[in-house]
Every structure is written in C-alpha cells, then in structure tokens.
N, C-alpha and C positions, 0 to 999 in steps of 0.2 A: 600459636603464633597464626596469624592470619596468611593465607596464600595469596601472592600478587598473580604474576602471571602462572598460568600452570605448567607443571614440568612436563606433561605427555599431552599433546593437543589440547584438547579442552575437558579432558576427563577429570574428574575429582579425584585426588589421590586417597580419598577416603571411602569413595561409594564404590564403584564398579569399574576397576582398574582395567585397561584395555578395552573398555566398551568401544571406542570410537573405531579401533582396530577391526573389531568385530561385526560392525556395520559398513566397512568398506566393500565396494562391489565384487571385490576379487576375493572377499575372505570366504574361507570354507563353511563358516557359520551362516552364510547368505543361503546355501543350497538345500539338497535335502536333508544333510547330516546336522540338522539345527542342533546347536547344545541344549542339554536337558538342563543346565543350570539356571540360576537366577536371571541372568541376563537373556538367556536363549529365544525365550517367546518375545523379546523386545525389539531383538536386532533388525529383523526385517520391516517391522511394524516403524521404527524409527527412520530407518533409510528412507521408506516410501514417504513417511510425513514430510521429510526435511527436501526430499524430492518434489513433492508437492507445493511446500512453501517456496521453493525456489521458481517455478513455474508462476506462483501467485506475485513474486514481486515483479515479474516481466509483464504478466497480464495487467498489473497496475499503471505501469508504465504505457502500455500498448495505447489505452483509451485517450490519454493525453495528447498522443503525437500523431493520431490518426488524420488522413487526407492528404498528408504531405511528407510524411518520412519513408525513405527508400526501406524495402523489406530487407534488403542484405545488412543496411545499418541498424535496423532494429534488432535483427537476429544478433549481430554483434553485440549491442549493447546489452541485450538480454542475458546473453553467455556471461559477460562481467558481471551485470548486477545478480544473477541468481547463482552463478559458480564461484563469484570471488567475493564480493561485497557482503553478501548474505551469508555467505558462509563464515567469514571473517566476525561479523558482528553477534552471530549465534554463538561463535565461540567464545568472545569477550563478554557477552552479558545474557546468554540464553542458555545457560548450562550451570550444574551445580559446582564445577570447578572453573569458570570462567573469572577472569580476575576483577571484573566488575561486582560479580557475585561474592567472591571470597573475600575481597577486601572493603566493599562498599555496602554490602547489602542490598545490591541494586535488583529491582524487582519488577518484572514484566511478563507475568505468568502466561497469558494468551498473545503474546507479540503485538502489543499495539505500536511499540517503537521499532523493534527488531525486524518486523516484515513491514508493515504499513508505511512506517514514518520514515524508515531506510528508502524504502521504494518511492516515496514521494520527494524525498530531498535528492535523490539521485536523478528523477525526473524533471525536477526544475533546474538542475545543471544543464540536462539535455535541451529543456525547452528555451534558455536563454541563447543557445546556438542556432536551435532549429527555426525560429521565427514564427510570427503569426500566418494563419491561413491566408491566402490572397482574398482580399474584401473584407476581412474581419474588422478593420479601422476604417473609419473615413479620413477625409484630410485634415481634419479638426483633432484627429486620435481618439474619437468616441468608438466605444466598442459597438458592433453591431451583433446580433444573434443568429447563428443558424438553426433553424426550426428542423427537427429530425422528421426525417422520412414516415416514420411509423411509431408514435409514441406508444401506443399499445405494446408491441414487442420492446420498446425501450425498457417499459416498465417491468414487462414481464421477465426481461433480463435481470433487471435489479433484485426482483423476486427470487429467482434462481440462485442468486448470489447469497440473498438471505438465509435460503435452506441449507445450502452448503455450508453456512459457518456453523451449522450445528456439528457437522463431521470435523470442521477445522478445529474447533473448540476441543471435541474430545480426542482428537490426534494430539493435542498437547499435553494430556495425561497419560498416565499407565497404571494399572493395577496390580497391587502387590497383595494379595489375599491374607498373608500371615500378619498384617498389620492393620490396626482399625485406623481410620474409618476405609482402607484397602485403596483408595485413590491417591495419587502423588501428583503434584504438578512438577514442570520441568525442573524446579530446582530440588526435587526429593521432599518438599515439604507436604504436611498433609491437606486435602482438600476433600470435596465430594462432587460427584457428578451432577447431582440435584443443584447444588450452589452455582455452578457455570451455567447449566442449562436456565436456571431462572434469570440470572444476570443477561444471558444473550437475549431472551426473551423481551424482558423488562427494557433493555437496552433499546432494543429495536422500536418498541413503542415511545421510549423517551426522545429518542433522535428523531421519530417521525412528527412528533409533537413539535420539537424545537424548529425542525425543517420547515414545517407548514407555516408557524407563526412568522419567523424570518424572511421566508420567501412569499408569503401573504397566499399561500395555496398553490404554487408552481408545482406542477406534478412530477416534474424530475427532480427539483430540490427537495421535495418531501420525502420522496424515497430516499434520494441520496443521504438526506438527513438522518435516515434510519440507520443507513451504513455508517455514518459518520458517529452516530451515537454509541454503536456497538464498540467500534473502533476506541471511542473515548473510554469506555469501561472495561477493556479486555486486559489491560496491565493488571488490574486488580479484581478481575474477575472472580478469582479462587477466594476472596474474603469479602468482597462487598456484600451487604444487605441489599435486598431488592430495592427496598425503597430509597436507599443512598444512589444505587445505580440509576434508577429513574431519574432523578435530580441531576447526576453527573451526565447522563446520556442527553438529556433535555438541553443541557448547555453546550454539548458537544454539536448538536443538531444545529442551535443557533449559530454557533461561531462558524461551522462550515460553511453557511450560507453566506456570512458577512466575509469572511476572509477570502472565499471564492470570488465575490464581487469585487474585494480590493485587488486581488490578483489580476483580474479581468480588466478592470476599468481603470487603476490607479496605477498599477505596474506595467499594464500593457502587454501581458504575457498572457498568450493564448493557449490555455489549457481545455482542450476539448469538452474533457467530462468531469472538471473540476477535481482531478485526482489529487494534485498538489495540496488543496484545501482539505478534501475529505480524509484522505490517505495520510499525506504527509503532515500536515497542521495537527490533524486528530491523535495521529500515531504518536507524536512528541506531547500534546496536550494530555493523553492518557497517562503516561509516565509522571507528568509532571502532577497529575492529581494523586496519584499513590503517595507522592512524598509528603503530601498534605493529609489525606484522609486516612492512609494507612502506615503512616510513621510508627515504628518501633514494633512492627509484625517482624518475626523472626524468620528470616529467608535463609533456605539451604542447608545443608547437612551441619555446618558450624553455627547455624542459629545467629546469625549476623544480622541486627536489627535494621530495617527499613529506616532511611532517613532521606529527608528533603535533599540534603548535600549529595548524597549518594545517588539519588535520581537526577539530579541537574549534572552530576559527573558522567552519567550515562549519556544523556541528552549532549553534552558537550563532546564526547567522544565519538558518537554515531553521526552528529552533523557533517564534519568534514570526511569522515570516512565514506560516507554515501555522496555526498554533493560533488566533491573534488573529481573523483573518477568520471563521472556522470558528464561534469563539466569539460573536463579535459579530454576525454577519449570523443566526445560530440564535437568539441573545436578543432581536433585533427581531422576527423571525418567531414567537417564543414569545408576546411582550408583544402582537402583533397576532392572537394566536390562530389562527396560519397556519402553524404547526410541526408539532403533533400532531393526530391523529384524534381525533374523541371517544369517549369510553370506550365507548359502545355500540357503534361502530364495531369497536374493537379486538376485543371480545369476540365480535363477529360473524364477524370474519375480514376482511382488506382485500379480499381475491379477491371475495368477494361484494358485499361494501359497496361498492367502487369499481367493479368490472367486471361487478358482476350476473351472475356465472357461477364455477361451479367449475371451476379450470383441471386439475384431476386427475379427470376423471368416470369414468375407467377403473379407478381405485381404489376399493374398498369404504372407507366413511368410519369409522374407528374412534375412540374416544374418546381424545381427547389426554391423555397421561398426564405428570405431573410428579413429579420427583424430589424429596422433602422434605429438608431439611438433615441429617436422622437416616438418611437412605438408605432411604427406604419409597417405592416406587412407588404412586401414587394417582391417581384420576381428577381431571382438572384442573376439572371444572364447579364443585364447591363450592368450591375455593380460590378461583377467579376470581372467584366471585359475592361471595364474603365480602370479598376485597378491594377489589372496586368499592363495596360497600355501605358499607366503612369510610372510604373518601375521597370519598363522595359523588359518585361519576362523574368525579372530577377527581384523577387520580394526582399524588402529588407528585413534583419533579424530584430529590429528594433524599431518602434513606432514612436515618434515625438509629436508632443501637442502642437 
C-alpha cells in the first residue's frame, strides 16, 4: 500500500525512522555524541546541507529585487521562503517518505524544482508587488537596460556559482558503503558520483551554448544560460546520459533567454538578474523533462515508477505553495509601506542610504549608463530624474503601454 501523507514529518516509515528528529538543532545527535548507527554520520551533514539550501533560496530572490527593496523586508521574505516554504516543499517531494514521492513517484533528485523553481515562483509573487526600478520603462512601456558597473566581476560571480554547484550536487547524495554502488540520491535510490559530476559539467556546456545562441553572444545571458542549463537537468542528474544532458541543457539555456525577455518586455516585470526565468522557469522545466525522458525509472524505497502525471502533480503542488506566500506577504508589506525604499533612497543608491558608505571605494565612480529601447547608451541621470518627477516620487508597481 502506497503512503500518502507521511506519518512522521517527512520521514519514510521504511527507511530511517526518526531521522528528521535526529537532525533537529537541539538533538543530542548533533553534538559530540554522534550516534554510531547507520544514520549517525548523516545527521549533521543533512542539517548543514538543508541550511545551505535555505540560504540558496533567499539568494536567488535577492538578485531579482536589488536596488529598490528594503533590507528589513528582504530579510523577512527570506526567512519565510527559506524556513517555511522550502522546508514544506522538501517534506512533500524531496524525501523518500514525502507524499509526492511515495504516491506519485515524483523525481527531482538534485532539486531543479524544490529549490530553484520554488524560489523563482516565490520571487515572481514579490516582484508583482515591488514594481520596476525607477526609469526601467519609458512612457511607451518599452524596457531600458541598466548596464552593470563591472561586467568582469559580474561574470566572475557567476563562475563562482558554477564552482559551488559541484558541492551543491554532492550534498544531495550520501554514501552507504555496504550497498553497491555506494551512492544514494535523496530518495534512497542508487546513483554514482561520476554520473552527477558528468551531468553538471555537460549541463554547463549545453547551457552556455544555448544562452550564447539565444542572446547573440551577450556575456551576461551566455553565462546565465549555463546556470539555466544545469538547473534544467538537475532533476534527472542521477540518471541522465551525458549526451542527453547536453541536449536538454542546451534547450534550457535557449528558453531562459527567451523567457527572460518575455518577462521583461511583455509582462513588464523588472527582474534585475533574470532569476525568475533562470531559476523559476528552468526549475519547473527540469521536472517536466524528467517526466518525458526518465519515465518509468523507479524512485524511492518503494520503487514507484516516475511518470509524466506524477511530475505534473509536483509542479501543480509547488506553484501555489511558492507563489502565494511570496505575493501575499509582499502585498501586506507594500500596504504597510515597508516593502520598497523611498524613491530618493533608490536614486541615491542603497549602499549609501542604508549603510552610509560606498562598498567599492577602490573603484573610480563612473556615470551609470542605461541602454534605451533603441539601443543607444545614455547617461542615467536625466532619465532617472525624469521618471522620478513623472511619478511624484512614487513609482508604480505596474507599467502599462
């Protein structure tokens, strides 16, 4: 008989009973008296891994909201996303005993949806209330592009993220030396460390290629395409052949650029770093792909076959779980005037306004450049002041054509 809602947290009744209790911060198993049983060496590792993933969800959101969100509002949103929404979705579908796993065979081994997709959907809800940056759209509703102050550091940051993904992937597995091949995924199904290492490496390559073609060589979107490619194949990284991973990640890199452009230009939602497209869309897309290309693969201790319907069930469950809290909480903060910084603070810059210092004193300050819809690079000062005056210092949350 298949399990629906787990009986004890999100523990599997047939795997490691009480494991979640052992990983609580106040558990004696987290201190120097680590148990010597099968789960003892896993408790602290899993606690720290899940803590890392909670930070990851908040960091995904942070990039999309930059330059206009209050620090206090972001911290509150980050706590809800990382400590409530993420923990809930992990209990539902990123566990050997989660109801999506035991009933539908839901498979998202390296967290395409349960980390990236959920964070992206939550972020979209916040962005709808936060509104665009001052000067982002002209009077006709056409999008302008804010050029980065230092493209090299921007790309270096993305490369550091890529390096961290190897640790992220490895943290989604654990080793059991008495069972061949020794490595198990989050659902306690066998995999190998080499398989996921190949998929992440090939996933970057495919994503880079797709991002380069779709963006016509834009540096930011080329590297962001690599990130989108990895996210697109993460759900099935434990079972994909490298050649398949390349093709799927290539499609993910393409789609991320196109979806990012649609969100910015057609929906007129100002996502500063494309997080909703790269993490949100590709996170859902990755789970969707598993339903097509890994259908029938046995998942979990009960060997429930992966199915397209089961993957859709997970997508339908996680979309409202993530989007609604983000939208509702940010709507309340907006009504209390606690979500967005005053327009004057936004124009001055949040580093100077909130922290009273320039965090990059070693660089000579240069005029900020904005790329107009016609492709002309202009100084931002005139555009920002004009947009500020047109809204009486209160930027609207929606931009109509």
